[in-house]
N, C-alpha and C positions, 0 to 999 in steps of 0.2 A: 347018976345018969345025966342029969341036967348039966353038970360041969363038963362031961364028956362031949355033949352036943355043942356046947359053947366053944370048946377047944377045937372041934372039927370045923365049925363055922369060921373061927378065927384063922385056921390054917388055909381055908379056901379063899379068903379075901385077897391075900397076896397073889394067888394064882390067877384070879379074875383080873386083878390089876395088870399083871404081866400079859394076859391075853389081850386086854384092851390096848396096851402099848404096842404089842406085836401087830395087832390088826391095824392100828393107826399107821405103823411103819409100812405095812403092806400097801395100804391105800396111798401113802405118800410116794412109794416107789412106783406104783401104778400111774399116779398122776404125772410123775416125772417122765416115765417111759412114754406115756400117751402124749405129753407135751412135746417131747423130742420127736416122736413120729409125725406129729402135726407140722412142726417146724421143718422137718426134713422133707415132708411132702410139699409144703409150700415153697421151700427153696428149690426143689427139683422142678416144680411147675414153673417157677420164675426163670430158672436156667433154660428150660426147654423153650419157654416163651421168648426169652432173649435170643436164643440161637435161631429160632424160627424167624423172629423179627430181623435179625442180622442177615439171614439168608435172603429174606424178601427184599431188604434194602440193597444188598449186593446185586440181586437180579434187576432191581429197578435202576440202579446206577449203571449197570452194564448194558441195559437194553434201551433205556429212555433216550430219545433223540437229543434232548437238551444237554447231555453229557458227552456227546460225540465231538471229537476234535475235527474241526472243519478242514477239508483239503483246500489247496490253492484253487482259486476260481478259474485259473487258466494256466497253460504251460508257461514256465518261466516266471510265474508270479509266486508271491509268498502266501502262506496260509494266514488268514486273518486271526487265527487262534494263537499265533506265535509272536511273542514279544521278546526282543533281544536288546539288551543293554550293555554298554561298555565296549562295543565292537568298533574298531577303527582300522586296523591293518590286516587282520585275518579276513580271508575271503568269506563274505556273507553267505555265498552259495554253499560253501563247505559246511558252515554251521547249520544252515537250514536242512541240509541233506541228512543230518544226523537223525532228524525227527520224521523222515519220510514214511517210515512204516507205522507211525502212530496216527496218521491221518485216517479219519473214518472210523476210528475205534474210540471206546470210552476213555475219558481222561483217567479213570480209575486204573486202567491197565498200563499207564505210562510207567516204564521201569526207570525210575529217577536215577538210581546209582549207576546203571549201565549207560544211560545217556550222558551222565556227567563224565564218566571215564572216556567215552568216545570224544567228547569235547576236548578233554585234556590231551588227547592224541594229536591235536593240532599244535605244531611247534610254537605258534604265536601265543597260545593261551596258557597262562600260568595258573590261573584259578578259575573255577567255574561252579555255578550253582544252577539247579533246575528245580522249579517250584510249580506245583499244581495250583492254579487259581480257579476255583470252582465258579461256574459249573463246567467250563470247557476251554479254559485258556492255559497256555504254557508260558511261564516267564523264565527267561534265560539271562543270567548275569555273568559276564566274563571280565577277567582282569588280564590284559595282555602284557607280554614281556616288553621291556623298554630297551630298544636298541641303543648301543653306545658308539658304534662305528660301522663303517663299510668294510667288508672283506671280499676276497675273490675266491670262488670255489669252482671246481671243474664242472663244466656244463656239457651239453651234447657234443660228442666227438672230441672230448677233452679240451674244448675251447672254454677259457675262463669266463665266468659270468658273475655279475655283482650279487652280493647278498649282504645281510646285516648280521650283527652279533650282539647279544645282550651281555650284561655284566657278569653272568655266570658261564659264559662261553657257549651258549646255545646258538647254533647257526639258524638264521631266520631267512628262508627264501622269500622273495617278494611274491605275495599272493594277489596284490592289486596295486595300482599306481599310488604313489605317495611321495611327499617331499620330506627329505631327511637332511638337514644341514649338519652333517657329522663328518669327522675326519676319517681318513682311510687307515685301517690297521693292517699292516703286512706281517708276514711270518706267523699267521694264525689261520688255520683252516681245518678241513676234514682229515688231513693227514695226521694231525695230532689226536691223542686220546683226550677224553673229557677233562682229566686233571691237568694236563699240559696246557690245554686251551684256557682253562679257568685261571691258571697261574699267570699266563701272559696277559689275559684281559684284565685281571685285577691289578697287575703292575701298570698297565696302560691307564686304567681308571684312576689309580692313585696319582699318576702324573698329571692328568687333567684336573683333578681335584686340588692338588697342591698348587698348580700353575695359576688357578683363579682366572682373572682377566687376561693374563698372558696366554691362556689356552686359545683365545680367539685367533691368534696368528697361526696356530698349528694346523696344517692341512693333512699331514700324514705321519704315522709313527710305525717304525719297523721294530717288532718285538721278537724277531727270530732268536735273539739272545736276550732272555729276560733280565740278565745281569747288566746289560748295556743297551738301553733303549736308544733308538736313533730317531730324532725328530726332524721333520721337514717343515719349515715355516717360511713365511714371507717376511722379509726385513727390509723395509724401505724400497719395495718393488724388486727385491733380489731374493731368489729362493736359496736358502742355505740348509745344510744338514748339520745337526748338532748331535755329537755323541754325549749323552747326558747321564749314563750309568743307571743306577737303580735307587737313588736316594737324593735328598736335598734338591729336588727338582726346581722348586720356586727360586731358591737362592741362586742356582746356576743360570736359570733363564734370566733372572733379573740382572745378574752381573753381565751377561752377554748383551742385554738390551742397553745397559748404561755404557758399556764399553764399545758398542758398535761404531759410533763415529770415528773413534781412534782405529778400530779394526779396519774400517774401510780405507783409511790412509795407509796402513802398514801392510795390508794384504788385500789389495783391490781385486786380485784375480781369484782368490780362494773362496770356495763355496762350502767347504767341509771343515768343521771345527770340533775339537775335543774339549769338553768342559769337565771331564771327570776328575782331574787333579785339582784339589781344593785351591781356589783363588787364581788358578791359571787358565789360560785359553791357548790352545795349540791349533795351528793351521795344519790340516792333514792333506797332503798332495793326493790327487785322484789317481796318480800312477803308482801309488803304494810306496812312495819314498818316505824318508824320515820326516816325522812331524816337527814343525818348528814352533817354538813358544813365542807368541806375539804379545801376550799380556800376562802379568804376574801380580802378586800382591803388592810388589814394590812399584809397579807401573809398566809401561810398554817395554818389551824385550828384557824385563827383569831389572830395569834401571831404577 
């Protein structure tokens, strides 16, 4: 009987050990779940608190007077809250008008992207940025297009009016007075599409770049035919037209400059010259007659 009781006690020992382990596991699971609930509650409280604080901050920024963008003090004046940098040729009034609806409102409400796109709608403005400067200032920075020549475009009642054009063929109407010491570019205007204008202006810009110091004499360029630019320039007080083609601009202009004393002697009445044949200079009659070679690689009249 004693051996049987001992056997029963021995059998119960593993059962109790298993129960203890199971109880410990339940307690561990409980602690884990409880800890998770506590952290979830704390996180929810923090999120709600942050949302509440954010809403209160928004209300404060929207309503407090220190964040309001000041309106102009009088008609025709600018808002003291508006700072504009980089403006030179675009009309200042057109730029300030973009922000007219923002006066008297919180700086927080300023639609930066929309205002930037409105600024880029001005033909003179190539790049623009709009920045909030807290508590109530607006900073505008613009980069204007660089004109390279004067052009003529149709004005009121189809009367031609002067305008400018940049290196990408963008027509720039004058928005305010300015001084531009630039040559006139003919054969380029609103009648061409963007790609045609761009080609002609790029050919014109290449001419000026290659010409270097010789470009100072050039007063007008006709780019009606991009394959044959026609240059008007002053040569010793005499206005001449040069057919210069579409390449080797500097070499051709330099040859004409060096040969001009001899040209004056051999063609004193001629004002139009063709430089497109390498090494040759032809005098072109204004009545459309046959061109006459007056200079060649061998010398005057091919001698």
